[in-house]
Each structure stands twice: as C-alpha cells, then as structure tokens.
DOMI-10970 format. One record per residue (C-alpha): residue in one letter; x, y, z. Coordinates in steps of 0.5 Angstrom, whole numbers, padded with zeros to 4 digits, always signed. Layout:
BEGIN
aXYZ/...
END
This chain:
BEGIN
m-0025-0033+0009/k-0026-0037+0015/r-0031-0035+0020/t-0031-0041+0025/p-0028-0040+0032/l-0021-0042+0033/a-0019-0048+0035/e-0012-0051+0037/a-0010-0054+0031/d-0011-0047+0027/l-0004-0045+0031/q-0001-0051+0028/g+0004-0050+0023/v+0006-0044+0019/i+0002-0037+0019/a+0005-0032+0014/v+0006-0025+0016/p+0006-0021+0010/p+0008-0014+0008/l+0002-0010+0005/p+0003-0007-0002/r+0002-0001-0004/n+0001+0004-0010/h+0005+0010-0012/d-0001+0015-0011/t-0002+0021-0006/h-0004+0016-0001/r+0000+0010-0002/s-0006+0006-0002/i-0007-0001-0002/n-0005-0004-0008/l-0010-0010-0008/d-0008-0014-0015/e-0001-0014-0012/l-0004-0017-0005/n-0007-0022-0009/r-0001-0024-0012/l+0003-0024-0006/t-0002-0028-0002/r-0003-0033-0008/h+0004-0035-0008/i+0004-0036-0001/a-0002-0040-0001/a+0000-0045-0007/a+0005-0047-0002/g+0000-0050+0003/i+0000-0044+0008/t-0007-0041+0008/r-0007-0038+0015/f-0005-0030+0015/m-0003-0025+0020/f-0003-0018+0018/g+0001-0014+0023/g+0008-0011+0024/n+0010-0013+0017/a+0004-0009+0014/f+0005-0003+0018/l-0002-0004+0021/y+0001+0001+0027/h+0001+0007+0022/l-0005+0004+0017/p-0011+0010+0016/l-0018+0008+0018/r-0019+0008+0011/d-0014+0003+0009/y-0016-0001+0014/e-0023-0002+0012/v-0021-0003+0005/l-0016-0009+0008/l-0022-0012+0012/d-0026-0012+0006/w-0021-0016+0002/m-0020-0021+0008/c-0027-0022+0008/d-0027-0024+0001/a-0022-0029+0001/p-0023-0036+0000/d-0027-0040+0005/d-0021-0044+0007/w-0016-0038+0009/w-0016-0036+0016/l-0015-0028+0016/l-0012-0024+0022/p-0012-0017+0022/a-0009-0014+0028/a-0011-0008+0032/g-0009-0002+0036/p-0004-0001+0039/s-0007+0005+0043/y-0014+0004+0046/g-0017+0009+0043/r-0015+0007+0036/l-0018+0000+0038/m-0025+0002+0040/d-0025+0006+0033/q-0023-0001+0030/a-0028-0004+0033/e-0033-0001+0030/l-0030-0004+0023/l-0029-0010+0026/r-0036-0012+0029/p-0040-0013+0023/r-0035-0017+0019/e-0035-0023+0024/f-0027-0024+0025/p-0026-0030+0029/a-0020-0027+0033/v-0016-0020+0032/m-0009-0019+0034/l-0007-0014+0039/l-0001-0010+0037/p+0003-0009+0043/s+0003-0002+0046/a+0009+0003+0049/d+0004+0008+0051/p+0003+0009+0059/r-0001+0002+0062/d-0001-0002+0068/p-0004-0010+0068/t-0011-0008+0071/g-0012-0002+0066/m-0009-0007+0060/e-0014-0012+0062/q-0020-0007+0062/g-0019-0004+0056/i-0018-0011+0052/r-0024-0014+0055/e-0028-0007+0053/f-0025-0008+0046/l-0027-0015+0045/d-0034-0014+0047/a-0034-0008+0042/a-0032-0012+0037/a-0035-0019+0038/t-0028-0022+0037/r-0023-0026+0041/a-0015-0024+0042/i-0009-0026+0040/i-0004-0023+0044/y+0003-0021+0041/l+0008-0021+0046/k+0015-0017+0044/s+0017-0015+0051/e+0016-0017+0058/d+0013-0010+0060/a+0008-0012+0055/f+0002-0011+0060/g+0007-0005+0064/p+0012-0005+0069/d+0010-0012+0073/p+0011-0017+0068/a+0009-0023+0073/r+0002-0019+0074/g+0002-0018+0066/l+0002-0026+0066/d-0003-0027+0071/v-0008-0022+0066/i-0006-0026+0060/g-0007-0033+0064/r-0014-0031+0066/l-0016-0028+0058/c-0014-0035+0056/a-0018-0039+0062/d-0024-0035+0060/g-0024-0036+0052/q-0022-0028+0051/c-0015-0030+0049/v-0015-0036+0044/g-0007-0035+0042/i-0001-0032+0044/k+0004-0029+0038/y+0011-0030+0042/a+0016-0026+0040/i+0021-0024+0045/v+0028-0024+0042/r+0033-0028+0046/a+0040-0029+0045/h+0039-0036+0047/p+0032-0038+0046/a+0033-0045+0050/e+0034-0040+0056/d+0028-0036+0057/p+0025-0035+0064/f+0019-0031+0062/l+0017-0036+0057/k+0017-0042+0062/a+0013-0037+0067/l+0008-0036+0061/l+0007-0043+0060/e+0006-0044+0067/r-0001-0040+0066/v-0003-0042+0059/d-0003-0049+0055/s+0003-0049+0050/a-0002-0051+0044/l-0004-0043+0045/v+0003-0040+0044/v+0006-0040+0038/s+0013-0037+0036/g+0013-0030+0033/i+0020-0029+0031/g+0021-0032+0024/e+0025-0038+0023/r+0031-0036+0027/p+0028-0039+0034/a+0023-0043+0031/i+0026-0050+0032/v+0028-0049+0039/h+0021-0046+0040/m+0018-0052+0038/r+0023-0057+0040/d+0025-0055+0047/w+0018-0051+0049/g+0013-0055+0045/l+0010-0050+0042/p+0006-0052+0036/g+0008-0047+0030/f+0012-0041+0028/t+0010-0035+0024/t+0014-0033+0018/g+0016-0026+0014/s+0021-0029+0010/g+0017-0035+0009/c+0013-0030+0004/i+0019-0031-0001/a+0020-0038+0000/p+0014-0041+0003/l+0015-0048+0001/l+0022-0048+0005/s+0018-0045+0012/h+0013-0051+0011/a+0018-0056+0010/i+0022-0053+0017/f+0015-0055+0020/r+0014-0061+0017/e+0021-0064+0019/c+0020-0061+0026/r+0014-0064+0027/d+0017-0071+0025/g+0023-0070+0030/r+0028-0069+0024/w+0031-0063+0027/d+0038-0063+0024/a+0034-0063+0017/a+0030-0057+0020/e+0037-0053+0021/e+0039-0055+0014/i+0033-0051+0012/r+0033-0046+0016/r+0040-0043+0015/r+0038-0041+0008/f+0034-0036+0012/l+0039-0033+0016/p+0042-0028+0011/l+0036-0025+0010/e+0034-0025+0017/d+0040-0022+0018/c+0039-0016+0014/r+0032-0016+0017/d+0035-0015+0024/a+0040-0010+0022/w+0035-0005+0019/n+0028-0007+0021/p+0024-0013+0020/a+0019-0010+0016/r+0022-0005+0012/v+0027-0010+0009/l+0021-0015+0008/h+0018-0010+0004/h+0023-0009+0000/a+0025-0016-0001/v+0019-0019-0003/e+0019-0014-0009/l+0027-0015-0011/a+0025-0023-0010/g+0020-0022-0016/i+0014-0024-0012/a+0010-0018-0012/r+0011-0011-0013/t+0010-0008-0006/g+0011-0001-0008/p+0013+0005-0003/v+0014+0004+0005/l+0009+0007+0009/p+0012+0013+0014/f+0014+0013+0020/l+0019+0008+0016/s+0023+0010+0010/a+0026+0006+0004/l+0032+0003+0004/d+0039+0006+0001/p+0042+0003-0005/e+0048+0000-0002/r+0043-0004+0004/l+0038-0006-0002/g+0044-0009-0006/k+0045-0013+0001/v+0038-0015+0001/r+0038-0017-0006/a+0045-0021-0005/a+0041-0025+0001/l+0036-0028-0003/p+0039-0033-0008/p+0039-0039-0002/l+0031-0037-0001/l+0029-0037-0009/e+0034-0043-0011/a+0028-0047-0007/a+0022-0042-0007/g+0018-0046-0012/p+0014-0043-0017/r+0011-0036-0017/a+0004-0035-0017/
END
C-alpha cells in the first residue's frame, strides 16, 4: 500500500470505488479471496487507486470488519493507493481513529453526515479526528448542507482545511440535472484549487466535470466491471476527444440508470457478481437484496460493458 503523502497527481485519472464482497456466514464477514479477485481485475486495467466508502457499505461496517479491511489494505501492493472511508458520526470517527493511526494511511475519506451539525462544529470534529488518526482528509460532498444549514460557511471551512493541508482532496458527488450549471461547485472552486476536486458520481457527469470545470479525474463504481472502458473515457477526455469519450460513456448508462433507480451501492454489489467478476455475496443491512425482476434488469444492462470489459482476473 502506498503510504507517501498524496500529491495532486494522485487525483488525476480514474479512482475505483468497489463493493466489498462478503461470505454467506452469520456475520456476513468480508470475503478476502473475492476482494482480491475484484481488485486484481480492476488493477489489470491500470487503475490502482481505490476508495472504499459507500459502495462498500462502510456506513454500516462493524469495527471488527473495519479492522480486517484496513489490514488487507496495508498488505496490498506497494504501488496501490488504498483509501478507506471513516465516519460519518463524530463518535465513530474517533473509534476508527484508534485503528487508523498505527497503520499510517496517507488520507481517509470522510463519509457525509446527516446528523445535527454546523460548520464550526464540523471543522472542530474533523481536525480532532485527523489529529487522532495522524492522517489527512478527503471530503465527500454529497449535498450543499454537508457542513450544516449555512452552505457558504461550510465552503469556507473546506477552504481553510485545504489551505492548511488538512484536506488533500474532495470527492464532489452532488447530483445535478445539468452538471454544467452548478453555482455551488463554482463557489467551491473559488475557494479550492480544481486540482483537488474529483468528480465523484461515476461516468454520468464525468465528461462535463472534466471539460467544463477542469476537474482532474473521476471515481467509478460501474468501472469496477469494465475498468478498461473507464480508463478509456479519462484518456479521451485528457486528450480533448470529447465526442469519443461520450461514445464510450453511453455504454455505462443502462447500468447507471439501474443504480440511480434502486440505490447505486446495492445495484453495483449485485452487478459485479452477475458480471462474473467476483462473488460479492449478501448485501449488508440496512439495505436488502434486489428482487428477481430487478436483478433481471441489472443483468440486461451489463452486455454493453462486458463486450469491451477485457480479460477477467
């Protein structure tokens, strides 16, 4: 696992956000063999940066499993960047800090909180967590009120955290009907260098975010199935071939439509197994498995990706 401090180059390109395979046992324990199979499939396409967060159900992960996951990350190849998520509550952050500190992760993604919060309290809590865990933050923005009811003050907090090196990246995941029109993103980029902000909602807005907003890369869930295609989208965008990038992006939309309809993490968990990439096992509560009709629709969305997915690990 890479332990050097994150640089801007580490946010360029594609970052995989995979599901977490599980065994069919009483505790739904992590299936490390299938996790290795999945991550090797992704890495074979040249994507060696991984975020484990929402798609891995880390919101609901017991601490015993969290520690297993951290140890697996620490044993990963030296050139892989492994980024665990933590939170979302303050108490959970501080419990996880005790596990994170001795393992020397260069950064940890902060899961967005829906608990009572305000910008001043969020800033205090984040700084206390980062000090306790001896790490830096990637902030996961899923809503304008991520730091409480005053979005402008929340953006000011993010700006300060970035300015003093406590925040080294932002996963921007606020869904817009028209991602080219986003006053909140504009306000964020007035406070933070665009090199620190990655598009965090998969392939659907990725091209617009890179072309119109100058973001350096994007995260992908569906790209865990077809990582070569995700990498090709980035390559075409990097070289300014926007129409070619759009042609590739269209392959992802049937599965992305399913994910938007029935929860992105739940659909991806099933899709990886239906695609024959890895046996992901049961879904972790508080979510539930898809019913057979929806599973059939997810299966029907896979051929455009599998036709060009490349060899499987």
